[in-house]
N, C-alpha and C positions, 0 to 999 in steps of 0.2 A: 374237197380233194386237196391236201396239201401241196405245195410247189414242189416239195422235195420227199423223197421217201423217209420213212422214219429211221432215226439211229436211236434206238430204244434198247429196254432190256433184252430184246431178242438177238442182239448183236453180241451179248456178254459171252456165250458159250464160245463162240469163234475166237473172240479175243482172249479169252482164258487158254484156249489150246494154243494160240500163237506163244503166249508167254510160257507155256511149258515147252515149246519146241525151242525157244531161245534159251531157256535155262539148259535143257538138254545139250544144245550146240556148245554153249560156254563151258560145260563139263567136259565134253568131248574134245575141246581145244586146249583144255588144261586149267581152267580157272579153279581155284579152291572153294569159291563162292561167288555168287552173284545176286543181283536183284534187277527188276525189269519193270518198266511201266509202258503200257500200250494205250493208246487213245485213239479214238474215232470220232470226228466231230463234223458237223454240218449246220448251215444256217441260212437265213435270208435276212437282207438288211436293204431298206429302201429309204432315200432321202428326198424330200421336196424342199423348194427355196423359191420364194416368189411365186407361188401358185403353180410351179412348173416341177416335173418330175426331173431331178438331177441324177440320180443313180438307183439302178436296182441291182444287187449283188447277190449271187448263190456262191456259197463256199462249201467244200467238202475236204477235209484234211484227215490224214491217218499218219501214223508213225509210231516208233518206239524209241526209247532210250534204254541203254543198259549200262549199268556199274557192276564191274566184276574187280576181283580181288585174286592175287596171286600171293599167298601168304599175307603179308601186311601192306603189299603194295596195291594201289587202286588205279584203274583205268576207267574212263566213261566214254560213250559213244552213241550217236542218235542218228535216225535217218527217217525220212519221209517215205521210203521205198517200203515194199514188203516182198514176201517171197522167200524161198530158200537161198537164193544166191545173196539178198541183201541181209539175211540173218547171218550167214556165214561171214560175209564181209565187214560186217558192223561188229561182230564179236572179235573177229581178227584184228579189227582197228583198235577196240578197247584193250585188248591182251597187249598190243604194241606199246599202247601208252603206259600201261601198268609196269612194263618193264623198264621205263626210263624214269618212273617217278621214285621218291625215297619211301623208305618204310615208315608207316606211321602207327604208332602202338594203339591209337584211338580209332583206327579204321577197322571196317568188318561190319557184317550184319549185326543187328540187334540179337539178344539170346533167343533162342528157339522158343524157349519156354514162356516167352512174353508175346509171342504173336497172337494176334486177335483170332479167337475161336469162333465167334458168332458175328458175322457180317450182317448187321440189321439193314432192314430197307426202311429209309425215313420218308418215302414218297416223294422223291426229288424229281420224279420224271413226269412231265405233263405237257405232252405233245399239242401244239397249237394248230390246228388245221386252218390257217390262213392263208390265201392265196396271194401272189404279187399286187392283184388289183385290189384286194380288200385292204392290204397294207398301205398302198398308195392312198386309197380313199381315207382311211383313219389319219394318215400324216397330213393330207390336204386339209381335213376337218380340224385338226389341231391347230395347224398354222391360220386356217381362216378365223377362228375363234379368237386367235391372238391379235389379228388385225382388226377385229370388230370391237375388242374390249377397249380400245383406248385410240383416240385420233393422233396421238403423237408417236404411235408404233408405224414408223415409215419403211422398214426394211426388216428382213428376215435373215438369219445365218444359219438356216438349216434345221428341219424337223425330220428326225430320224426313227422309223420303227425297226426293230431287229428282233428275230427269234433265233435262239440257238439251242441245239440239243446235241448230247454227246454222251460217250461211255468211255471210262477209264478202267483198266484193270492193272493192278499191281501184284507181283508175285517174286518170290525169292527161293533161293535153293535149300531152305529150311522146310519147303513143301508148303508154304504159305501162298495162296493165290485168292485174292477179293477184289470185287469190282462193283461198280454201279453206274447207273445211267442218271443223267440229269438234264433239266432244261433251265433256260434263263430267256426270259422276254422283256423288252423295254421299249418306252417311248419318251423321246426327249424333244424339246423345243428351245430354241434359241433366237431371241428377238432383238431387234434395235430401236430404241426409241429416240427422237430428235425433237429438239425445242431451243430457241433463242441461241442458235448457232452450236449448241452442244449435243452430243449423241452418247448415248448409255447403252450397253448390252447387258442382258442377263438371261436366264435360262430356268426350266423346271423340267422334271422327269419322273418317271416313275419305273420300277423294275420288279418282277414277281416270278415265281416258279410256274404260275398259271397265268396263261395270257388272258384268259377272260376275267381275271382280278386285277389287271391294270386299271389305274385310274382313267376316268373318262378322257377321252383325247381333248374335248371341249375345256374341261376343267384345267388340264395341263397348259393348254394354249393361254388361257386366260390368266393363269399363274405366272407364266413367263412374261406376259405383256405387264401385268401388274408390277412385277418386280423390276423389269427394264424402266417402265415410266416413272416409277417412284425414285429413282436414282437421278433424274434430271435435276439439275441445279446443285449438284455435288460439288463440294470445295474442301479444301483443308482446314484444319482447326489449329490453333495455336498450341505449341508443345506443351504438355501437361502430365500430371500423373494423376490417373482416374481410374475407377472400376471399369472392367471390360467384360461384355457379355458375348461369348461366342454362340451363334445360331447353332442348332442341332446339327445341321449338316456339316459344319466345320468342327464341332467340337469332337466328333471321331477321331480327327487328325490329331488332337492333342494326346488321346489316349493311345492312338496308333504310335505316336512317338515313344510313349512310355513303354509300349510293347517292345519296341525296337532296342530300348535301353536296357530291358530286363532279359532280352534274348540270349542265348548261350553264346551265339556268334560273336556278339558284341563283348559280351564278359570275358570269354576266354582270351580274346585278342586284346583285352584291357584298353578297350576303346570306348568304354560307356560311363557317363557320369553317375550311373547308378551301380557301379561295380561295388560289391562288398556291403550292400545295403539290406541284405536278407535279414528279417527280423526287425527292421528299423520302421518307424512311423514316417510314411511319406506323405500322407492324406489326412485330411481330417477323420476324426473317430467314427462318423457316421458313415463314412463312404467305404464300400465294398465293390471289388471289381471281381467277376467270375465268369468261368466259361461253362456252356451248357451245349456240347456238341450233338446230343441226340434229340434235337427237336424235330417235329414232323416239318415238312416242306420249307424250313429256314434255309436262308442263302448260303449259310456257313456250315451245315450239319455233316458229319462224317463218322463212320463207324470205326476207322482205323487211319493213323497218320502215315506219313511218308516213308516209314520204316516198316509199316505192317503191325504196330502196336495198337491195341485197343485203346479208343479214346474214351474218356471219362470226365464227369462234371467235377470242377474243382475252383477254388478261389486262388486268385493271384495277390489280391489284397484284401485283408479281413480287418474291419473296423480299423481303416487307415494304415494298417501294418503290411509291409510286403511279406508274403508268406510263402511265395514260389517264384522261381524263375521260370522262364519258358525255355524247356530243353528238348532237343532231340537225341538220339543215341549217340552220335558223334560228340556233340557240343557238351552232353553230359560225362561223357568219358574225360574229355579235356579238363573238365572242372571236378572230376572225381565225385560225381553225383548221378543218380539213376534219372534216366529219360522221364520227363513228363507227359509223353505221347504227344509231342507238339512239333515233331520233324514237319516241316512245311507251314508252320503257323498256327494260329489259334482258330477255334470253331465256335462262332456264336458268343460273342463277349457282352456281357451285361454289367452296366454301370449304375449303382445305387441312384434313384431319383427321388425327389420329394413330390408334393401335390400342386406345384405352383406351375403355371403355364408360361410362356415367353412375357406376356404382359405383365403378369405379376412380377416376374424378375426384374423387368424394366422399372417398375414401381419401386422395388426394393433397392435398385441400384440407385435411383434418384437422378445423378448427373454421371454421364460418363459415355462410353462407345458402344454400341451394338455392331459386331463385325460380321458381315454376310459374305465376304470374299477377302481371300488370302492370295498373296502373290509371292513368288520365289521359294526357295528353300533355305531359310534362314536359321536352321538349327545345328549347333555345335554340338555333337554326340559325345565329345569328350568332356566339355566343360558344363553342358546343359544351357549355355546361353542362346537366347531364342530372339530372334528379330526377323519380322516378316512385314512386307507391304501389306496393306490392308484397305478395305472399303467398307461401308456401311453407313450407320445413321447415328448422328448426335442426339442425346438423350438430356432433357432437362425436365425436373419436377416428374421424372417417371415417365414422360411421354417423348415420342420421336419428334424431333424439330426440324431436322433437315438432313439430306444426305452427304456423306463425307467420302473423299477419295484423295489420294496423294498423300496418305500418311503412313507412318511405320509404328508397329507396336513391339514393344521390347521387354523381355524380362528374363529371369533363369528359371528353367523348367522346375527345378526343386522348390523354389519359392512360389511358382504358380500351382503347383499341386497342394501345398500346404496352404495356400490363399484361396481355395475354392470355396466360395460361400454357399453355393447350392447348385443343384442339377434339376431342370425343369422336366415337366411330365409330358413335354412335347417330343416323344421319343422319335429317332430316326430309324425307322423300320427298314429302310432299303439297303442298309449297310450290315456288314458283318460285326460292326461295333454298335451296340443298342445304348445309345445315350441320348439326352435331352440337351437344351442349351446349358451352358456351363457359364456361371457368373464367377469371375476372379476379383478379388477384392481391389487390387491395384496393379497397374501396369503403366509404363511410360508410353506415351503417344506423342510420336514426334511429327510435327506437321510444319505449319508456317512459322 
């Protein structure tokens, strides 16, 4: 028996009815158009540390947000309450805001003809009937495996098992109402290694739509311990220009920055280093970046975007060339372009990869830095200049020699994109961005 009642597909009809009630109330109060998102979520999270139970938390949240229009004026409001009074008051609040905003020619709903007609089910909901006692048992087993894996593991910084389930329904005054239920389950372990007066911290985790498909708790604990212990003895390296290999779990961040730079909001505000690059070659000829929103059970799958438009598979980069921006209805109108059905972001991004694993990429690199941790937010989105604190491992003759810390890696993202030598086959499957390790031909490593 689960610790909490299911918030699954059976909740969708009631949420859809609530959306219709809110839209009707907005029309009654004088809105010319409106859109509403209603959500209901709940979950269980338990954390253990140093073989003791630290927290067990249940949460159940619901609420809705409404954006309405009076002509070309827009107002938004949200609430965690429900019921007729909450609906009436929240709609009134959004209307009051709309009366004080300026007219915007780009505002308003997407065209009615573009609304998604078939809201497909991508099998995103998999309830995990795990009790708090079972969750604690798994977390303790994960941490115990980490302690047992290496005698230098002296401390724990928290092992957390979480299970989440929820429903979301979007609707607008065009008559579109669509929703889906989804689940997300995860187990993470953070451990601290100590030797010769130095302490190092590292982690490992897994996430899945299906709780029974999570990696074994023992393997997660062992991997967290191995990563923490392997960083002992870390030191800076002299400043140099060398190849840099981003591990797969960090490489997604490189492409995440690229997505931000080609997103409509950055482009129409003229705050992106990739403004005006549509049709230009930004990556090597062999590299393609494409979106696949209709995958079964994937973490990023969705039948419609935040405007109610049907999602569809498409490339953003094809043979190295930027062939599409990332646009919602509003940003598309600001740029004089059609929406790409990406209001709210992208869904399941795939980056071309080769057949080499990370070890093969290290051999190809020869001498350089393998980056496994990044610190700070050192990207200037206007210029593309990139500078981040980093930690990882120094590589000579294609093999790891020692751990590295207290260095900074720097370059310009346009140069970094062009200098991608290879993408590994060690795909990061826990993220919305599926990529392997990324080898960049040359970056500045600033150290001692």
